[in-house]
C-alpha positions in Angstrom: 8.9 0.2 7.9 9.5 -3.5 7.8 7.4 -5.4 5.2 5.4 -7.3 7.9 4.6 -4.0 9.6 3.1 -2.6 6.4 1.0 -5.7 5.7 -0.2 -6.2 9.3 -0.6 -2.5 10.1 -2.3 -1.2 6.9 -6.1 -0.6 7.1 -8.6 1.3 5.0 -8.7 5.0 5.8 -12.0 6.8 5.5 -11.1 10.1 7.2 -8.4 12.4 6.0 -6.6 15.6 6.8 -7.0 18.4 4.2 -3.2 18.7 3.7 -2.1 18.3 0.1 0.0 15.3 -1.0 3.2 16.2 -2.9 3.2 15.0 -6.5 6.7 13.7 -6.1 5.6 11.4 -3.3 2.7 10.0 -5.4 5.2 9.4 -8.2 7.4 7.5 -5.8 4.5 5.4 -4.6 3.4 4.6 -8.1 7.0 3.6 -9.1 7.0 1.1 -6.3 3.5 -0.2 -7.0 4.2 -0.8 -10.7 6.7 -3.5 -9.7 3.6 -5.6 -9.2 3.5 -8.8 -11.3 1.3 -9.0 -14.4 0.3 -11.7 -16.8 3.2 -12.1 -19.3 4.4 -8.6 -18.3 1.4 -7.0 -20.1 1.2 -4.2 -17.4 -2.4 -3.3 -18.5 -2.8 -0.6 -15.8 -2.9 3.2 -16.0 -3.6 5.8 -13.4 -5.4 9.2 -13.4 -4.3 11.1 -10.3 -6.8 13.8 -9.4 -6.8 16.6 -6.9 -8.1 20.2 -6.4 -10.9 21.6 -8.4 -11.3 18.7 -10.9 -11.7 16.3 -7.9 -14.3 18.7 -6.3 -16.3 18.6 -9.6 -16.2 14.8 -9.5 -17.4 14.8 -5.9 -20.3 17.2 -6.7 -21.3 15.3 -9.9 -21.3 11.9 -8.2 -23.4 13.2 -5.3 -25.9 15.1 -7.4 -26.5 12.2 -9.7 -26.9 9.7 -6.9 -29.3 11.9 -5.0 -31.3 12.4 -8.2 -31.6 8.6 -8.5 -29.5 8.2 -11.6 -28.6 4.5 -12.0 -25.0 3.6 -11.3 -22.8 3.1 -14.4 -19.7 1.3 -13.3 -17.7 -0.2 -16.1 -16.7 -3.5 -14.6 -18.9 -6.5 -13.8 -20.3 -6.5 -10.3 -22.0 -9.9 -10.4 -24.9 -10.9 -8.1 -25.5 -9.4 -4.7 -23.4 -11.1 -1.9 -25.0 -14.0 -0.1 -24.0 -16.4 2.6 -20.7 -16.0 4.3 -19.7 -13.2 1.9 -22.8 -11.2 2.9 -22.0 -11.9 6.5 -18.5 -10.4 6.1 -20.0 -7.4 4.4 -22.4 -6.8 7.2 -19.7 -7.5 9.8 -17.4 -4.7 8.6 -20.4 -2.3 8.3 -21.3 -3.0 11.9 -17.8 -2.3 13.0 -17.8 1.0 11.1 -21.2 2.2 12.2 -20.3 1.3 15.8 -17.1 3.3 15.6 -18.9 6.3 14.2 -21.8 6.1 16.6 -24.4 5.6 13.8 -27.5 3.9 15.1 -29.3 1.3 13.0 -32.4 3.6 12.6 -30.5 6.8 12.0 -31.3 7.2 8.3 -29.7 10.7 8.1 -26.3 9.6 9.4 -26.4 6.5 7.3 -27.0 8.4 4.2 -24.3 10.9 5.0 -21.9 7.9 5.5 -22.8 6.6 2.0 -22.4 10.0 0.4 -18.8 10.1 1.9 -18.0 7.3 -0.5 -19.3 9.2 -3.5 -17.1 12.2 -2.3 -14.0 9.9 -2.2 -14.2 10.2 1.6 -13.1 13.9 1.3 -9.6 12.8 0.6 -7.3 15.4 -1.0 -6.3 12.9 -3.8 -8.2 10.3 -5.9 -6.4 7.8 -8.1 -8.5 6.2 -10.8 -7.2 2.8 -11.9 -7.9 2.0 -15.6 -6.9 -0.6 -18.0 -6.4 -0.7 -21.8 -9.7 -1.4 -23.5 -8.0 -3.6 -26.1 -7.5 -6.1 -23.3 -11.2 -6.1 -22.1 -12.6 -9.7 -21.9 -9.4 -11.1 -20.3 -9.7 -12.2 -16.7 -6.0 -11.7 -16.4 -6.4 -8.0 -16.8 -8.5 -7.1 -13.8 -6.5 -9.6 -11.8 -3.4 -7.7 -12.7 -5.1 -4.4 -11.8 -5.9 -5.8 -8.4 -2.2 -6.7 -7.9 -1.0 -3.2 -8.7 -3.7 -1.6 -6.6 -2.8 -3.7 -3.6 0.9 -2.8 -4.1 -0.1 0.9 -4.3 -2.0 1.0 -1.0 0.8 -0.8 0.7 3.4 1.5 -0.7 1.3 4.5 0.4 1.1 3.1 3.9 4.8 2.6 4.1 5.2 6.3 3.4 2.7 7.4 6.1 -0.2 7.9 3.8 -3.7 6.3 4.1 -5.9 4.9 1.3 -9.1 3.1 0.7 -10.0 1.2 -2.4 -13.6 1.9 -3.4 -16.2 1.7 -6.1 -18.5 4.5 -4.9 -16.2 7.1 -6.4 -16.6 5.7 -9.9 -20.3 4.6 -9.8 -21.1 7.6 -12.1 -18.5 6.9 -14.7 -19.5 9.7 -17.1 -18.8 12.3 -14.4 -15.4 10.7 -13.8 -14.5 10.5 -17.5 -15.5 14.1 -18.1 -13.6 15.8 -15.2 -10.6 13.4 -15.2 -10.2 13.5 -19.0 -10.1 9.7 -19.2 -9.3 8.5 -22.7 -11.8 6.4 -24.6 -9.3 3.6 -24.9 -9.4 3.1 -21.2 -11.8 1.1 -19.0 -12.4 2.5 -15.5 -11.6 -0.3 -13.0 -11.4 1.1 -9.4 -10.8 4.3 -7.5 -8.5 4.9 -4.5 -8.9 7.7 -2.0 -5.5 8.8 -0.8 -4.2 11.3 1.8 -2.8 11.8 5.3 -4.9 9.9 7.8 -6.9 11.9 10.3 -6.1 9.8 13.4 -9.0 11.4 15.3 -11.6 10.1 12.8 -13.2 7.1 14.6 -13.6 4.8 11.6 -9.9 4.9 10.9 -9.3 2.7 14.0 -11.4 -0.1 12.6 -9.4 -3.2 11.6 -11.6 -5.6 9.6 -11.5 -9.2 10.5 -9.8 -11.9 8.4 -10.5 -15.5 8.1 -7.7 -17.9 9.1 -5.2 -19.7 6.9 -6.9 -22.9 8.0 -10.2 -21.7 6.7 -8.8 -20.4 3.4 -6.2 -23.0 2.5 -6.0 -26.6 1.3 -2.5 -28.1 1.5 -1.8 -31.0 -0.9 1.2 -33.4 -0.7 2.6 -32.1 2.5 3.7 -34.3 5.4 1.7 -33.3 8.5 
């Protein structure tokens, strides 16, 4: 794939085939991703790549705790609820997804099932947990760098025919993830990535979220118009 094809073609995949993903292919993708830049080359990231029965235990634990009303325990700051244009974009992509899946506004059962898919890592055959070294906690550079490597990872996956979706639902119950993934105490859990072969018959996989324009996002200074 050409670089532009990867960037413009990639989208979040929320429905997967059950086929396993070869470990060698994941290692190839991670090798590419870790060429991402980091602050002063600190490379704060680490990855826990989970499949099979350990992943099934995480899915079950996440679901059981959420249905039981156990408060979420993500290890990164989530800030205040979205408002204004940010909330509008959040609602906009939700409407796109629900429309694609045929989920009506008042269909509570289907809406809950959709939410639970996130806690199950969208039933993907692989989950990658992105962590960073706890000794660097408190630096804004560190999560910024983790974002860079995660973006590189999902783009590298797409270039190899794999789909992915970056998400927080899969790590909302961090004790479950720590236990079954064996995450070391010196690591902070940052994000999770569902990974696998896209199911092209899954309606939500056709959704392409809208982007604001360069004009909306950019201020040019010192250029001759």
